[in-house]
N, CA, C and O atoms as a GROMACS GRO file, in nm:
protein
  356
    1MET      N    1   1.743   2.056   0.507
    1MET     CA    2   1.686   2.025   0.377
    1MET      C    3   1.584   1.914   0.395
    1MET      O    4   1.612   1.814   0.461
    2SER      N    5   1.467   1.929   0.339
    2SER     CA    6   1.363   1.827   0.351
    2SER      C    7   1.374   1.726   0.237
    2SER      O    8   1.436   1.752   0.134
    3ALA      N    9   1.312   1.610   0.260
    3ALA     CA   10   1.313   1.503   0.158
    3ALA      C   11   1.230   1.546   0.038
    3ALA      O   12   1.134   1.622   0.054
    4PRO      N   13   1.265   1.499  -0.082
    4PRO     CA   14   1.182   1.529  -0.200
    4PRO      C   15   1.040   1.480  -0.179
    4PRO      O   16   1.017   1.381  -0.111
    5GLU      N   17   0.945   1.550  -0.238
    5GLU     CA   18   0.804   1.514  -0.222
    5GLU      C   19   0.777   1.367  -0.253
    5GLU      O   20   0.699   1.303  -0.183
    6SER      N   21   0.841   1.314  -0.356
    6SER     CA   22   0.813   1.177  -0.399
    6SER      C   23   0.865   1.072  -0.303
    6SER      O   24   0.831   0.954  -0.317
    7THR      N   25   0.948   1.110  -0.204
    7THR     CA   26   1.001   1.012  -0.109
    7THR      C   27   0.935   1.022   0.028
    7THR      O   28   0.975   0.954   0.121
    8ARG      N   29   0.834   1.106   0.041
    8ARG     CA   30   0.762   1.116   0.168
    8ARG      C   31   0.687   0.986   0.192
    8ARG      O   32   0.622   0.935   0.102
    9PRO      N   33   0.696   0.932   0.314
    9PRO     CA   34   0.618   0.811   0.342
    9PRO      C   35   0.469   0.846   0.342
    9PRO      O   36   0.430   0.954   0.384
   10ASN      N   37   0.388   0.753   0.296
   10ASN     CA   38   0.242   0.770   0.296
   10ASN      C   39   0.196   0.894   0.220
   10ASN      O   40   0.115   0.972   0.271
   11ALA      N   41   0.248   0.913   0.100
   11ALA     CA   42   0.205   1.025   0.017
   11ALA      C   43   0.161   0.972  -0.119
   11ALA      O   44   0.211   0.870  -0.166
   12SER      N   45   0.068   1.042  -0.181
   12SER     CA   46   0.023   1.004  -0.315
   12SER      C   47   0.019   1.129  -0.402
   12SER      O   48   0.000   1.240  -0.353
   13LYS      N   49   0.037   1.108  -0.531
   13LYS     CA   50   0.038   1.220  -0.624
   13LYS      C   51  -0.094   1.224  -0.700
   13LYS      O   52  -0.136   1.124  -0.758
   14ASP      N   53  -0.158   1.338  -0.700
   14ASP     CA   54  -0.281   1.359  -0.775
   14ASP      C   55  -0.246   1.376  -0.922
   14ASP      O   56  -0.171   1.467  -0.957
   15SER      N   57  -0.299   1.290  -1.007
   15SER     CA   58  -0.264   1.294  -1.150
   15SER      C   59  -0.320   1.419  -1.219
   15SER      O   60  -0.266   1.460  -1.323
   16GLN      N   61  -0.424   1.478  -1.166
   16GLN     CA   62  -0.482   1.599  -1.226
   16GLN      C   63  -0.399   1.724  -1.192
   16GLN      O   64  -0.361   1.800  -1.281
   17SER      N   65  -0.372   1.743  -1.064
   17SER     CA   66  -0.303   1.865  -1.021
   17SER      C   67  -0.152   1.850  -1.017
   17SER      O   68  -0.079   1.950  -1.022
   18GLY      N   69  -0.104   1.726  -1.010
   18GLY     CA   70   0.039   1.704  -0.999
   18GLY      C   71   0.093   1.727  -0.859
   18GLY      O   72   0.214   1.726  -0.838
   19ARG      N   73   0.005   1.749  -0.764
   19ARG     CA   74   0.046   1.776  -0.626
   19ARG      C   75   0.050   1.649  -0.543
   19ARG      O   76  -0.025   1.554  -0.567
   20TRP      N   77   0.141   1.649  -0.445
   20TRP     CA   78   0.152   1.538  -0.351
   20TRP      C   79   0.066   1.567  -0.229
   20TRP      O   80   0.058   1.681  -0.184
   21ALA      N   81   0.001   1.465  -0.176
   21ALA     CA   82  -0.083   1.479  -0.056
   21ALA      C   83  -0.054   1.365   0.040
   21ALA      O   84  -0.028   1.252  -0.002
   22ASP      N   85  -0.058   1.395   0.168
   22ASP     CA   86  -0.038   1.292   0.268
   22ASP      C   87  -0.155   1.195   0.268
   22ASP      O   88  -0.270   1.235   0.252
   23MET      N   89  -0.125   1.068   0.287
   23MET     CA   90  -0.226   0.963   0.301
   23MET      C   91  -0.227   0.918   0.447
   23MET      O   92  -0.127   0.936   0.516
   24PRO      N   93  -0.336   0.862   0.495
   24PRO     CA   94  -0.336   0.808   0.630
   24PRO      C   95  -0.239   0.690   0.638
   24PRO      O   96  -0.214   0.621   0.539
   25LYS      N   97  -0.186   0.667   0.757
   25LYS     CA   98  -0.094   0.556   0.776
   25LYS      C   99  -0.170   0.424   0.763
   25LYS      O  100  -0.285   0.415   0.806
   26PRO      N  101  -0.107   0.322   0.704
   26PRO     CA  102  -0.171   0.191   0.696
   26PRO      C  103  -0.186   0.127   0.834
   26PRO      O  104  -0.130   0.177   0.932
   27CYS      N  105  -0.261   0.020   0.842
   27CYS     CA  106  -0.283  -0.050   0.969
   27CYS      C  107  -0.153  -0.102   1.027
   27CYS      O  108  -0.135  -0.104   1.149
   28GLU      N  109  -0.061  -0.143   0.940
   28GLU     CA  110   0.064  -0.203   0.984
   28GLU      C  111   0.179  -0.150   0.899
   28GLU      O  112   0.170  -0.153   0.776
   29PRO      N  113   0.287  -0.101   0.962
   29PRO     CA  114   0.400  -0.056   0.882
   29PRO      C  115   0.465  -0.175   0.811
   29PRO      O  116   0.470  -0.285   0.866
   30ARG      N  117   0.514  -0.153   0.690
   30ARG     CA  118   0.576  -0.261   0.615
   30ARG      C  119   0.670  -0.206   0.509
   30ARG      O  120   0.652  -0.095   0.460
   31SER      N  121   0.771  -0.284   0.475
   31SER     CA  122   0.860  -0.255   0.364
   31SER      C  123   0.870  -0.382   0.281
   31SER      O  124   0.824  -0.487   0.325
   32CYS      N  125   0.930  -0.374   0.164
   32CYS     CA  126   0.946  -0.491   0.076
   32CYS      C  127   0.813  -0.560   0.047
   32CYS      O  128   0.806  -0.682   0.041
   33LEU      N  129   0.708  -0.481   0.030
   33LEU     CA  130   0.573  -0.532   0.008
   33LEU      C  131   0.541  -0.546  -0.140
   33LEU      O  132   0.615  -0.497  -0.225
   34ALA      N  133   0.432  -0.612  -0.170
   34ALA     CA  134   0.377  -0.616  -0.306
   34ALA      C  135   0.250  -0.530  -0.303
   34ALA      O  136   0.178  -0.528  -0.203
   35ALA      N  137   0.222  -0.460  -0.413
   35ALA     CA  138   0.105  -0.374  -0.419
   35ALA      C  139   0.042  -0.378  -0.557
   35ALA      O  140   0.111  -0.390  -0.658
   36VAL      N  141  -0.090  -0.367  -0.560
   36VAL     CA  142  -0.164  -0.359  -0.686
   36VAL      C  143  -0.272  -0.252  -0.674
   36VAL      O  144  -0.328  -0.232  -0.566
   37PRO      N  145  -0.302  -0.185  -0.786
   37PRO     CA  146  -0.411  -0.086  -0.784
   37PRO      C  147  -0.547  -0.155  -0.787
   37PRO      O  148  -0.559  -0.269  -0.833
   38THR      N  149  -0.648  -0.085  -0.737
   38THR     CA  150  -0.785  -0.134  -0.743
   38THR      C  151  -0.862  -0.048  -0.843
   38THR      O  152  -0.819   0.063  -0.874
   39PRO      N  153  -0.975  -0.098  -0.895
   39PRO     CA  154  -1.050  -0.021  -0.995
   39PRO      C  155  -1.094   0.118  -0.948
   39PRO      O  156  -1.112   0.208  -1.031
   40ASP      N  157  -1.111   0.136  -0.817
   40ASP     CA  158  -1.155   0.266  -0.765
   40ASP      C  159  -1.037   0.358  -0.731
   40ASP      O  160  -1.052   0.452  -0.653
   41LYS      N  161  -0.920   0.329  -0.790
   41LYS     CA  162  -0.798   0.405  -0.769
   41LYS      C  163  -0.741   0.386  -0.630
   41LYS      O  164  -0.663   0.468  -0.581
   42GLY      N  165  -0.781   0.277  -0.566
   42GLY     CA  166  -0.727   0.241  -0.436
   42GLY      C  167  -0.602   0.156  -0.452
   42GLY      O  168  -0.541   0.153  -0.559
   43LEU      N  169  -0.567   0.088  -0.346
   43LEU     CA  170  -0.444   0.011  -0.343
   43LEU      C  171  -0.460  -0.107  -0.249
   43LEU      O  172  -0.515  -0.093  -0.140
   44VAL      N  173  -0.411  -0.224  -0.290
   44VAL     CA  174  -0.402  -0.340  -0.202
   44VAL      C  175  -0.255  -0.370  -0.183
   44VAL      O  176  -0.180  -0.382  -0.280
   45VAL      N  177  -0.212  -0.382  -0.056
   45VAL     CA  178  -0.074  -0.417  -0.025
   45VAL      C  179  -0.074  -0.551   0.048
   45VAL      O  180  -0.160  -0.577   0.132
   46VAL      N  181   0.025  -0.634   0.016
   46VAL     CA  182   0.033  -0.767   0.077
   46VAL      C  183   0.177  -0.797   0.118
   46VAL      O  184   0.274  -0.754   0.054
   47GLY      N  185   0.188  -0.872   0.227
   47GLY     CA  186   0.318  -0.919   0.273
   47GLY      C  187   0.413  -0.806   0.307
   47GLY      O  188   0.373  -0.695   0.340
   48GLY      N  189   0.541  -0.839   0.298
   48GLY     CA  190   0.646  -0.743   0.329
   48GLY      C  191   0.713  -0.778   0.460
   48GLY      O  192   0.697  -0.888   0.514
   49ASP      N  193   0.788  -0.683   0.510
   49ASP     CA  194   0.862  -0.699   0.636
   49ASP      C  195   0.833  -0.581   0.726
   49ASP      O  196   0.801  -0.472   0.680
   50ASN      N  197   0.845  -0.605   0.856
   50ASN     CA  198   0.852  -0.496   0.953
   50ASN      C  199   0.943  -0.543   1.065
   50ASN      O  200   1.010  -0.646   1.051
   51GLN      N  201   0.948  -0.474   1.174
   51GLN     CA  202   1.039  -0.511   1.282
   51GLN      C  203   1.007  -0.648   1.341
   51GLN      O  204   1.092  -0.709   1.406
   52GLY      N  205   0.886  -0.696   1.318
   52GLY     CA  206   0.847  -0.829   1.367
   52GLY      C  207   0.884  -0.941   1.271
   52GLY      O  208   0.865  -1.058   1.304
   53GLY      N  209   0.937  -0.909   1.154
   53GLY     CA  210   0.976  -1.010   1.056
   53GLY      C  211   0.889  -1.008   0.932
   53GLY      O  212   0.825  -0.908   0.902
   54CYS      N  213   0.887  -1.120   0.862
   54CYS     CA  214   0.812  -1.135   0.737
   54CYS      C  215   0.662  -1.141   0.768
   54CYS      O  216   0.621  -1.204   0.865
   55LEU      N  217   0.581  -1.076   0.685
   55LEU     CA  218   0.437  -1.062   0.712
   55LEU      C  219   0.350  -1.150   0.623
   55LEU      O  220   0.383  -1.176   0.507
   56ASN      N  221   0.238  -1.194   0.679
   56ASN     CA  222   0.135  -1.264   0.601
   56ASN      C  223   0.009  -1.179   0.591
   56ASN      O  224  -0.095  -1.226   0.544
   57THR      N  225   0.017  -1.055   0.635
   57THR     CA  226  -0.100  -0.967   0.638
   57THR      C  227  -0.116  -0.890   0.508
   57THR      O  228  -0.023  -0.876   0.429
   58SER      N  229  -0.238  -0.839   0.488
   58SER     CA  230  -0.267  -0.756   0.371
   58SER      C  231  -0.371  -0.653   0.411
   58SER      O  232  -0.445  -0.671   0.508
   59GLU      N  233  -0.377  -0.544   0.336
   59GLU     CA  234  -0.474  -0.440   0.362
   59GLU      C  235  -0.505  -0.362   0.236
   59GLU      O  236  -0.431  -0.366   0.138
   60ARG      N  237  -0.616  -0.291   0.240
   60ARG     CA  238  -0.665  -0.217   0.123
   60ARG      C  239  -0.686  -0.072   0.160
   60ARG      O  240  -0.742  -0.040   0.264
   61TYR      N  241  -0.638   0.017   0.071
   61TYR     CA  242  -0.662   0.160   0.088
   61TYR      C  243  -0.778   0.201  -0.002
   61TYR      O  244  -0.778   0.171  -0.121
   62CYS      N  245  -0.876   0.271   0.056
   62CYS     CA  246  -0.991   0.321  -0.019
   62CYS      C  247  -0.981   0.473  -0.029
   62CYS      O  248  -0.987   0.542   0.073
   63PRO      N  249  -0.965   0.527  -0.150
   63PRO     CA  250  -0.950   0.673  -0.162
   63PRO      C  251  -1.078   0.749  -0.128
   63PRO      O  252  -1.071   0.865  -0.085
   64ALA      N  253  -1.195   0.688  -0.145
   64ALA     CA  254  -1.320   0.757  -0.115
   64ALA      C  255  -1.334   0.786   0.034
   64ALA      O  256  -1.384   0.892   0.073
   65THR      N  257  -1.289   0.693   0.118
   65THR     CA  258  -1.299   0.711   0.262
   65THR      C  259  -1.165   0.752   0.324
   65THR      O  260  -1.158   0.784   0.443
   66ARG      N  261  -1.060   0.751   0.242
   66ARG     CA  262  -0.925   0.780   0.289
   66ARG      C  263  -0.890   0.695   0.411
   66ARG      O  264  -0.843   0.746   0.513
   67SER      N  265  -0.916   0.564   0.397
   67SER     CA  266  -0.889   0.474   0.510
   67SER      C  267  -0.835   0.340   0.461
   67SER      O  268  -0.854   0.301   0.346
   68TRP      N  269  -0.766   0.272   0.552
   68TRP     CA  270  -0.712   0.139   0.528
   68TRP      C  271  -0.800   0.038   0.599
   68TRP      O  272  -0.849   0.064   0.709
   69THR      N  273  -0.818  -0.079   0.537
   69THR     CA  274  -0.894  -0.189   0.596
   69THR      C  275  -0.811  -0.315   0.588
   69THR      O  276  -0.750  -0.345   0.485
   70ARG      N  277  -0.807  -0.388   0.698
   70ARG     CA  278  -0.736  -0.516   0.696
   70ARG      C  279  -0.811  -0.616   0.609
   70ARG      O  280  -0.934  -0.621   0.609
   71LEU      N  281  -0.735  -0.696   0.536
   71LEU     CA  282  -0.790  -0.803   0.453
   71LEU      C  283  -0.750  -0.937   0.516
   71LEU      O  284  -0.667  -0.940   0.606
   72PRO      N  285  -0.808  -1.047   0.469
   72PRO     CA  286  -0.769  -1.177   0.524
   72PRO      C  287  -0.619  -1.203   0.509
   72PRO      O  288  -0.557  -1.161   0.412
   73CYS      N  289  -0.563  -1.271   0.608
   73CYS     CA  290  -0.419  -1.303   0.605
   73CYS      C  291  -0.391  -1.412   0.501
   73CYS      O  292  -0.476  -1.496   0.473
   74MET      N  293  -0.271  -1.407   0.446
   74MET     CA  294  -0.224  -1.513   0.357
   74MET      C  295  -0.181  -1.632   0.442
   74MET      O  296  -0.149  -1.615   0.559
   75SER      N  297  -0.181  -1.750   0.386
   75SER     CA  298  -0.142  -1.869   0.461
   75SER      C  299   0.008  -1.873   0.487
   75SER      O  300   0.053  -1.938   0.581
   76THR      N  301   0.086  -1.804   0.405
   76THR     CA  302   0.232  -1.803   0.418
   76THR      C  303   0.283  -1.660   0.415
   76THR      O  304   0.244  -1.584   0.326
   77PRO      N  305   0.370  -1.619   0.508
   77PRO     CA  306   0.430  -1.486   0.500
   77PRO      C  307   0.512  -1.471   0.372
   77PRO      O  308   0.573  -1.567   0.325
   78ARG      N  309   0.512  -1.350   0.317
   78ARG     CA  310   0.586  -1.323   0.194
   78ARG      C  311   0.652  -1.187   0.203
   78ARG      O  312   0.595  -1.092   0.257
   79SER      N  313   0.772  -1.178   0.149
   79SER     CA  314   0.844  -1.051   0.143
   79SER      C  315   0.912  -1.040   0.007
   79SER      O  316   0.956  -1.140  -0.050
   80ALA      N  317   0.919  -0.920  -0.044
   80ALA     CA  318   0.980  -0.895  -0.175
   80ALA      C  319   0.912  -0.977  -0.285
   80ALA      O  320   0.977  -1.021  -0.380
   81ALA      N  321   0.781  -0.996  -0.271
   81ALA     CA  322   0.703  -1.071  -0.371
   81ALA      C  323   0.653  -0.974  -0.479
   81ALA      O  324   0.672  -0.853  -0.469
   82ALA      N  325   0.591  -1.029  -0.578
   82ALA     CA  326   0.528  -0.949  -0.684
   82ALA      C  327   0.377  -0.975  -0.683
   82ALA      O  328   0.332  -1.081  -0.639
   83ALA      N  329   0.301  -0.879  -0.731
   83ALA     CA  330   0.156  -0.895  -0.740
   83ALA      C  331   0.110  -0.834  -0.872
   83ALA      O  332   0.170  -0.738  -0.920
   84VAL      N  333   0.005  -0.890  -0.929
   84VAL     CA  334  -0.050  -0.840  -1.055
   84VAL      C  335  -0.201  -0.838  -1.047
   84VAL      O  336  -0.261  -0.908  -0.965
   85VAL      N  337  -0.262  -0.758  -1.134
   85VAL     CA  338  -0.407  -0.757  -1.150
   85VAL      C  339  -0.436  -0.845  -1.270
   85VAL      O  340  -0.379  -0.825  -1.377
   86HIS      N  341  -0.525  -0.942  -1.253
   86HIS     CA  342  -0.560  -1.034  -1.360
   86HIS      C  343  -0.704  -1.010  -1.404
   86HIS      O  344  -0.796  -1.023  -1.323
   87GLU      N  345  -0.724  -0.975  -1.530
   87GLU     CA  346  -0.856  -0.952  -1.588
   87GLU      C  347  -0.938  -0.851  -1.507
   87GLU      O  348  -1.059  -0.868  -1.488
   88GLY      N  349  -0.870  -0.747  -1.460
   88GLY     CA  350  -0.939  -0.640  -1.391
   88GLY      C  351  -0.985  -0.670  -1.251
   88GLY      O  352  -1.054  -0.588  -1.191
   89MET      N  353  -0.950  -0.783  -1.198
   89MET     CA  354  -0.993  -0.820  -1.062
   89MET      C  355  -0.890  -0.781  -0.960
   89MET      O  356  -0.910  -0.804  -0.841
   0.00000   0.00000   0.00000
């Protein structure tokens, strides 16, 4: 039995068709991360954990190029944090 579509790692759901599609893997695997949407329907993920411990890294997914880009590191590692979009930024 395969996992439900919504639990596939690195998958996104198209709001128009309702179908799930695989996304490219991020630069760094992580769990317990914070994430916020971007105006271009992308995603910014920050912090979290991986086998190396708590992370201070962040990256951005761009749907137009279907790629992840590393962003500047945070000064302090964070895990299980929250993130929000403020005034559309």
